N, C-alpha and C positions, 0 to 999 in steps of 0.2 A: 621607623619607616624611611623607605628610600624616598629620596626628593625626586628622582626622574627614573625612567627604565633604564637608562644607560648604567646607573649605579647598581642595578640588579643583576647585570650581565656577568655571566661566569664562563670561563672557557669549557668547552666540552669535555665531559669525563663519562667513559662507557659504563662504569658501574653506577654512577648516579642515574644515568639514563635507564638502566635495567631496573634500578629500584623504583623509578618513575613508572616504568611500564608495569611492574608488579602491582603498584597502588592504583593504576588506572585501568586495570584489566580485571575481569571477573575472577577473582581469586579468593580463597578461604584464608581469612585473617585469623591466625592463631593468638593464643593468649601472650605469647612474648613479642607481639606486634610484627612477626615475620609472616610471610605468604608462602601458600602451598597451592598447586594446581588442583583443581577439582578432578574427579574420576568421570570420564566420558560416559561410561556405562553406569556406574553404580550411583551417580549423583541423582537425587530425587528432585523433581520439579520444585518442590516446596523450597528447597535451598537455593535454587535459582531464583525463587521469588523474594528472596532478600534484597535483591537488587531491582525491585519493581514488579508489581504484581502484573503489570502488562506484559513483561518478558516471559513470566511464567505462564500467563494465559495463551501466549503466542505458541509456545511449545506445547501446551496442553491441547490447543486447537489441532495442531498437526497430528499428534498422537492420537486423539480421539477420532479424527477423521480417517486416520489410517486404519484403524480398527473398524470403523463404520463401513468403509468401502471393502474391507476384506470380506464382512459378511456379505455385502451387496455383490462382490467379484464371485464369491462361491455360488450364490444364487443364480449369478449371469451365466455360469457354465451351462445351465439348463437350456436357455435360448441359444447360446453360442453353438451347442451341439445340433439343436434343431435347425438353425441356418445352415451349418456345415454339411448336413445330409441332404438338403434341399436340392442341389444341383440345379438351380434355376438359372445361373449364369452360363453363358457359353465359354468355351476354352479361352477364346480370345478377349472376352469381356473382362475377366478379372485380371488386372494388371499387377496387383499385389495379392499375396496370399490372404491377408486380413480381409480383402474384398469379399472372400468366400464364407465369411462368417457374420456377414450383415444380413438385414432383411432381404436384400437384393437376390440373395441366393436361395430364397424359399421356393418351393415348388410351384410351378406356374404352367401357363399355356404359351406355347411358342408363338413367335410373330408370324410363323409360316403356316400355323394351323388353319385348315379349311373346313373341318368337321365340327360343326356347332353342337352336335350331341356329345361328342368326345370331350369337348371343352367343359361342358355343363357337368359330366360326370365327375370332374376333378374338383367341382366346387366344394363338395363336402370334405374332401381331403385336405383342401386349403383352409376350410373354416377350422378344423380340428387343429391344424399346425398354428392358425392365428390365436386360437383359445390358449394353447399351451404357452405360447411366447408372451401372451398379454397376462396371463395369471403370474407368470414368473416376475414380470415387469411390475404388476401391481404390488407383489409381496415385498420386493425390495423398495418400492416406492413408499409404502406404508412404513416400512422399517426406518426409511431415512426421517419421515416426518416424526416418528417416535423418537430417533436419535436426537433431533434438534430440541424435543421438549426435554430429554435427558441431559443434553449437554448445557442447556440453561441452567438447570439445578446444579450441575457439576461445577460450572463455572462460578456460579453464585457461591458455592461453598468454598471454592478455592480463594475468592476475594475475602470472605469472612475469615478464613483461617489466616490469610496474610495479614489482615487487620489486627488479629490477636496476637501474631508472633512478631511483627515488625513495626518499629517506631520511627517516625520521620518527625522533623521540625514542623511539618503541616498540622500534625496531630495537636499542638499546642498553639498555632497560629491563627490569626485573623488578618484581613486586609480591609483598609477603610479608604474611602474617597469623599471628597467634599471640602478639603481643606484649602485655605488661601495659597496663592502662588509663591509668596513670599512671608518671611517672619515666622516660619513654624520651626520651633526648636525641640530636639529630643526631650529635653526637661519637662516641656509643656506636654508633650505627648504622653509621656510616661505619667505624669499627674493626672491627665484625663483619664487614661485607661485603667489605673490602678484602682479606680472605683468598683471594678469587676474582679480583681485580684492581682497578686504579685505580678508584675511585668519584668521579665527576664531580659528582654532586648526590644529596641525600637529601631527600625530601619526606614529610611526615607526614599522612596523611588522618585526619580527626577524626569523632567521633560527635555528631550536632547533635540527637539526640533528636526528630528530624522537624520541627525548628524553623527550618532555614536559611533557607526561603524566606518565613518570616513577617517576616523582616528586610528584605524587599523594600519594604514600606511605609515603614519607617524610613529606608531609603536615599532614597526619593522624597521623604519630608519633609525630609531632610538637603539634598538638591539645592535644594529650595525655599527653606530657610533660608539656604544660601549666596547664592543670587541676591538675596534680599532684603537680605542684609548688604552685598552689593556696591552695590546701588542706595542704601541707607542711607548708606554711606560717600561715594559721589559727591555726594549731597546734603547731606552733613555733618549728618545727623540724629543726635542722642544717644538718642533714643527712637523706637520705631517698634512700631506695634500689631500689624503683620503679623508681625513677627519674634517679638514675645511670644506671639501666638497659636500659631505653629509650635512654638516651644520648649514650650509646654504640652502640645501634641499629642505631641511627641517624649517629654516626661517620663511622660505618661499610657501611651504604649506600653511604655515601659521598665518601669514600674511592674507592667504586666499580665504582660510577658514574663518578668520575675524572679520571679514567683510560682512558676515552675518551678525546682525545686531543682537540677535537673540541670545548667543552664547558668546559674544566679544568679550574677552578678558575675564570670563567666569570659570571659577573651578566647579567641580561636580557639585559640591555642597551649596554653591551660590546659584545653582539654576533653579527654575521654577519647580515646585512640588507637584507631582501627579497623584501619588498616594502613598499610604503608609503601611507598613507590616509590623504587627506586633506580635511577639512571643511571650506567652504567659508562662509563669513558673509551673502552674499546674492546669490540667485539662478542664478543671472545674471554672478556672477563670475565662477560658475560651468559651465554655459553654453559657456562662453567666452573660457574657459580652453579646454573643449572638442571639440569645433568648431575648435579652432585654431590647435590642435594636429591632428584632423582629416583632415583637409586640407592639413597640412604638409605631412601626411601619403600618400594622394593622388597624391600630386606633387612629393614627393621624395620617391620612393619605397625603396631606400637603406636608413638604419638608418644613415649611416655615412653622408648623404647629408641633415639631418635634420638642419633646421636653427640653428645657434650657440646660438640665445637667448633661444631657446626651449630646448637645451641640458643642463644638470645639470652641473653647474660650468663651462659652456662652452665647456665641454668635452664629457660627458656621454648621448647618445640620449635616451629619454625616451619614453614608451608606455603609454598613459593615457586612462582610460575607466571609465565608471560610477561605483560607489561603491555600494554594497549591504547593507542592513541594518546591523547594528553593531552586534546585537544578532544573526544574520545569518551566522556570519563567523566561520569557523573551523580553528582556529589559526594554530593548529598543522599540518594542511594539506596544508597550503598555500605554503610550500617550495617543495612540491612533483612535479616533472616534467612530462611531457606528456609521456615520454618514460617509467617511472616508473609505471604510471598508466596502459599503454598498457600491460605490463607484468602482473600486477595484474588481469587485465581483462582476460587474457588467463587463469590464474589460476581459476577464478570465473566460467569461461564457463565449464571447466573441472569438476571442483566439482558440479556444477548444474546438468550437465549430469550423474555424478555418482548417485546424490541423487534421480532423476526422475527415474533412472533404478531401484534403490532400491525400490521405490513407486510402479513401475510396478510389481516388483517381489513378494512385499506384497500382492497386488490385485490378482495376479496369484495363490498365495498360498491359499488365502481365496477361490477362484474359484474351486481348487482341492478338498476342503473337502465340497463343496455344493453337494446337491442332484443331481442326474441325472434322474428326472422323465420323462416319455416318452411324446413326443408332440402328438398333435391331429392326425397328419398324421401317426405317427408310430402306434397309436392306431387303425387307420382305417384298419390296416393290421392284427391286432390281435383278435379284437372282433366285435360283431354286435351292431348296435345303439338300444338303448332303451330296452336292455335285462334286465329282473327282477331279483331280488336277488336270488331266487331259481335256475334259469338257470346260474346264474353266478357261484354259488357255485358248481354246477355239471360240469360246462365246463371250468372255468377259474382258472385252478390250478396253472398255471405259474405265477410268480411274475409280469411280465410285464403286463400280462392280467389282474391280480387283480388290478394293479395301475390304468390301462386304464378304467375298469369298475368304480372304486371308483371316478375317476377324474370327472366321468359324474354326479356324485350325488352332491346335494347342501351341504354347510357345516352345514346347519340346520339339515339335515337327518343324516349326518355323525356323528354329536354330540349328537343328541337326541334319534335316533333310535338304540337300543341296538343291535339288529341283524346286522344291517348295520355296526355299529360301531365295532363289533367283527370281522366281515369279513375284514373290511378296516383298522385294528388296524395299521399295518405296514405303510399303505399309509398315514394316519394321523400323525403319527410320522415324516415321512420323509417331507411330506408337511409343517409341523409345523417347522421343522429343516430349511427348505429351507427359510421360512419367517423369522425366527430368524437370519439366516445368512445374509439376505439382510439388516436388520437393523444393524448387526454388522458391515457389509460392509460400511454401511453410516457412523457409527461412527468412524470406521477406516480412512475413507477419510477425515472427519473433523479433526481426530488427526493428520494426515499426513500434512494437511494444516497448522495446528498450528505449527508442526515442521518445515515445510518449512518457515513459515514466520519468526521464530527464526534464522535459519540457513542463509537464504538469507539476512536478516537484517544484520548479522554480515558480510557476504561476501560483501555486497555493501559498509559497512563502512571500510572494509579492502581495498577497491579501493581509499579511502582517497581523495575525492573531496573537493573542497575549500569552499563550503557554505552548510548550512544545508538544504536549499531548493533543491539544486543539489543532496545531498545525499538522501533527501526523495523522489525525483523524481526517482532516480535509484531503491531505494528499492520498491517504488510502481510498477514500471514496471516488475521488476524481479518477485516479489511476486505475482502479478496478473496473469502472464502468466503461472507461475508454478502452482498456485491454480486452474486456468481454465483448464490447461491440466489434473490435478490430478482429479478434479471434474468430468468434462464432457467427456474428450477424453480417459483417460485410461480405464475406465469401458467399453467404446465402443469398444476399440481396443481388450481388453482381451476376450470379448465375440464374436468378429467378426471372421467368417470363412476367413481367408486370405491365405488358404493353398496354393493357386496358386502363392503366392507372397514369400513363404519361401526361404531364401537364403541359407540354409544349412540343410543338413540331420541329422546332429549332435544335432540340438535343440531338447529339449523334445517335446513329441507328441502334449501335450496341448498348446504349444506356437504357436500362429498364426493359431490356429486350432479350433476356438470356435464354438459355435453351430449355429450362425446366419450370412447368407450371405446377408441379407436384412431386412428392418423393418417390420418383420411379426407380426402376433398377439402374438405370444409367446415372441417376443422380448420386447414388452411393459410389459408384465407380469413380465418377469425376469429382464430385464435391466432398463426399463424405470421406474418401480417401485422404484428401487434402487436410480436412480438419484431423483425421487420425495421426497422419504423419506429423502434424504440428504438435499435437499433444504428446506424441512419443518423444520429440525433442524436448518437451517441457520437463520431461522426467530428469534429465540432466542440466538443463539450462535454466537460469543462470547461476544456481548455487553450486553445481559441480565445477564451474568455471573458477569460482572463488576458492574452492577448496584445492584443486589441482594446478591452479596458476598463481593466484594472487597471494595465498597463504605461503607456499614455499618461496615466492619472490621476495615477500616481506622478510622472512627468516633470512634469506641470502643477503638482503641489503644490511640487515642489523650486524651480520657477522663480517661481511667483506666490504661494506661501503661506508662505514662509520666514520672513516677519518676525512670525509669531505664536509662533514658538519663542523662549524667554527664555534658556536655558542651552545651553551648547555640547553637552552630553551629550543634551539633548532634541533638538537640530537633528541631531546625529549619527545618532541612532535613526531620526529621520524621513527621512533621506537615503539610508539604506542600504535595500535592498529586502527584501521578506519571506523568511523561511526556505524553502528547497527541501525539501518533505517527500517524500522519496524512497519512503517507504513506501506512501502513498496513491497516489502516482503509478505505481508498479509494480503495485499492486492494481488499478488501472483498466486497465493494459495486459493483465494476465492475465484480468480479466473480460471484455475485448473478443474475445480470443483464445478462451477457453473457450466463451463464449455463442455466437459465430459459428460455431466448428467443431463444436459439439454438434448443431447442427440443420442443417449444410451439406449433409447428405446428401439431405434433402428440399428445402432451400432453397440451392442452390449460389451464388446471388446474395450470400450472406453472406460467401462467400470474398473476393469483390471489395470488400465493404465493410470487411472486416477489413484487407485489403492497403491501402486508402487511409487507414484510420485510422492504421495504423502509419507511414506515410510523413509524414502531416500532424503526428501527435505528435512524430515525430523532429525535423523541422525547427523545428516551434513551441517543443519543449522545449529545443533546442539554442540558439535565439535567446534565450529567457528566461534559461537559465543563464548565458550569456555577457554579457547586457545587463540583466537585471531582477533575478534572485534574489540573496540575500545569499550571501557564499561559505560553502559548507557544511562541517561537520566532515569529517575525512578518513574517510568511510564505508569499511568493509572489505568483503570478497567474500560474507559471509555471506547477503545477501539475494539475490544472484544464484545461489548454491548452492541456496536454497529454491526459486527459480524453476525451475531445472534438474531438481529432484526432482519438481516438480508437473506439468511439461509432459507426461511420459508419461501421466498421468491423463487429460489432455485428449484424447489419441489413442484411449485405451481407452473413454472415454465416447462418443466419436464412433462407434467400431465398433459399440458396443452399441446406440445409438440407430438407426444405419443399418440394423442387422439387422431392427429393428421397422419402420422406415418403409418400407424396400424390400420387406418379407414382408407388408404389409397386404393383405387381399383387396379392400379397397375401390379399390385403384388397380391392383394387379397380382394378379388372381384366377387361379386354376387350374381351378375347376370352377364350375359353375352349377345352380340348381334354380329351378323355378317355384314362387312362394309362393301362399298361399291367395287372394291377390287377382288371380292371374294374370300378375304380372310376374316377370322374371328377376332373381334375386338371387344373389350369390357365396356359395359354401360358405365358412363360417367356418373359420379356421386357427388352431391352437394355436401355442404358443412352440415346440414340438418340430418342427412342420412348417417353421417359418420357419428354424430352425437347419440343417436339412438341404436347404435350397433353395440355389441359387448364392450369394446374398447372405450367408446364414448361415455357409457354409462358408469364403468368402473372408475374411469380417471376423473369424471366430473364429480363423482362422491369423494375422491381423494382429495380434489381441489377444495371442496366444501369443508372437509374434515380439516385440512390444513389451515384455512382460513379461520374456521371456529375455534381450533385449537391455539392459533396465534392471538385472536381477538381474546379469547378466555385468559390466556396468560398475560396479555396487556392489563386487561381489566383487573385481574387478580393483583397484579403488581401496584395498580393505583389503589385498590382497596387495602393492600396491606403496607402502603406508604408509612402510616403511623407506626406500624411494627417495625418497619425497617428503621425508622428514626429512633424508636426505643431501642432497637438493637445496636445502633451506633453509639447511643450513650451508654449502654451496657458495656460495650467495647472500651469506652472512655473510661468507665468506672474501673475496669480491669487494668487499665493503663495507670490510673491514679494509684492504684495498689503498688504497681511496679516502681513509682518513685517520680520525682519532678523532672522538669526539663534538664536542669543541671546534672542530675544523676544519670539521666538517659542519653546525655551529650556523647560520651564516648561510643556508645552503641550505634547512634546516628551517624557519627563521623565514618564509620566502617563502610557504610553503603551509599552515603550520599552527604549533601552539604548540611551543616548545622546551623547555618546562619542565613538571614536574608540580607546582609550587607552585600552590596554589588562588589565590594572590595575583596571580599573572601571567595568570590566566584573566579576560578581561574581562567575562564574564558573571557571574562570582562575586566579583570583588574589591569592588564596591559592598556586597555582603552581608557579607563579612568585615570591612570597614572598619565597617559598622553594628554588627556584634558587639563589635568592640573598642571602639568609641566608647561603646555601651551599658553594657560592663563598666566602662570607666573612669569613667562617670558615676556608676555604683552604688558603686564604690570611693571615689570623692571624697565622696559623700554620706555614706557609713559612717564615714570616716576624718575627715571635715571639713578635708581638705588638698587642694590641687590637685596632680594628678600631672602631672609634666613630660612633654612629648611624647617625649623620649628615653629615659623610664624603662624598665627591663627589666621587660617584661610577657610575655616569650616562654615562660614555663612550662618553662625548661630545667633545672629542678632547683634553682633558687635561690630559688623563691617558696615561701610557706607550704604550698601545695597539694601540690607535689611533694615537700617534706619529709614531709608526712603520709603520702604514698602510699608513700615508701621505708621509712618505719617500719612500715606495714601489711604490706609485701612482707616484711621481717624476721620480723615476727610470724608 
């Protein structure tokens, strides 16, 4: 074993870096221990599951959602055609072609209509149109709910198959807490746990007092020192200013870090004990250990009443539970208490609220610079319908009258007819600006989502959970809800007329005082088109950016920029790809599905966008996982379980929004009246009227079905918990037949870590070497003697600290 990091330093070698890249990328390991790339098209998801069932489930989710929305998109063609032939929008209203395939284009009564009887004659036709689009929506909503139930079964089967086909160190391991801080030796631990079965390995997790990653800087300096020493040796230099400078920086770091009494002069093995990981030789040993402590916990609620043979050294009661996979552990977070995490959660909630408030403020600002073109109803009070250009020039001198007349003209006439273009020049500029601002707003939403991912990812890590899977789960949940609110709800709230709910007269006039109190035709043109353009961008962002920019750039760096790297470790880090952040990728998928399906009742084209996004993401992500990203830790199935729990909410929200969209009197009125200006207007309908119309009844039934199905599924899972437990032990028995931990170790090494020793984790090994090196330097300075590299610094009870700890225990 190397005494210091500097002794492990090697000069950079491209061939070694390429070998390192092959070992740390998703590759197929052959029998001769060489590596080959997986086929992008032919590789089944089951093989990718060898690198963690969470990775397999992520791609399975994309694939299954793609096929689900393919069916939904095919059904959505029906309402899209119904909307397209409605011709309810004026020529100037539809600023994008996809505005014409929303509910806004359904057949309706003109704002200039004065004949009440003619308007009432259209009600029957409008009701038939409503019935057709509602039935289509109800069909694909029912299909989506059934898909959720199907996917739950599909993902569970994938997890069970993965359990059967892949073995990890966690299958043989338990973790235990409750040990004394000092005086714990591996021999004593092994002796204690061998009452349940043969113990293959014992590893002790330490308390670092939050300083573990502070040693990252020292490790970096040590690598630089090792490199400079090699160069000095090659040049046969006796003195070197660079070496002296680095050594001074290391000494400065050691002096500062050793001001902390908790870690002063202590090697890794001398630090306080947090918990212990035990790997049994057989799965049966793990099962016996867990069952014994579980029965003891049920019988003896008090820890002090735990049987003496289960207490460590007959004194310390223990808590034992299954261990996660070694590469999944965040060692620096194991020591964090529940109270400390609760305080951090409060800070995270407050920070998240501030971020969302800032996002709302940005969207409000964009809204204030948008144009304020008149609506159809406002125009009905200013001009007459179908007036010619000469009449308009003679009678429409005011700006609003000019805009209203120009709004009735088609964009073809506005751009091609010189006379009309001259008269409507200001209107064309305003309308163009309005369209541009919509796209700018969409880009801003995408940019805010990107910033939210970065900030919330950092905040979730600040919470300091114990495993990467838990950390990724928290990141995914926070990022998803923040992105969903930012993408789908903020633009809705900013443009909504909620003046009746204003809590203060001191708020600016534009806050909660938007243009729309309902899903009117103009809402789809102004707000709905913004949502649609945002989701169109999501088809390609951010995954296509990774494929078309970062992937080729990384290949370019490996080929042409490798000479800039001095040490082997530096080149290794540069040659391996970036981490695959499964949490933010999953949150992106959920955001697209929720945002599209939320408004798909009124904008069925969003279902086609969602379908395209899922398939583009599936093939892009599969390519990047197999060619670009670093081999991820063996993620478990918890993230997929959270997705399955969230998907019913998507269907329920869709039903509630569809009730309101199909029930609006602006598009599907039931009665009319003549207003004081002599124009026909629809009677306003309350929420109770919408609930008892066909859309309300159908979608309330679908909500009840979704809730009952979800409740039944959860109840069934609880009732079958014992069966699942038996299934787990059945899988364990199958593994027992496959052989012991020692025999399975080569297979475990192919896809993950085989040991719970922190020294065998490549991400933490340099940090532990730095801790030990700093402690050795401190002790050498204190004693004035050089400590040999093979000196006993293991803290196994033979050093002064252990002796003091044992004395304290006796006292």
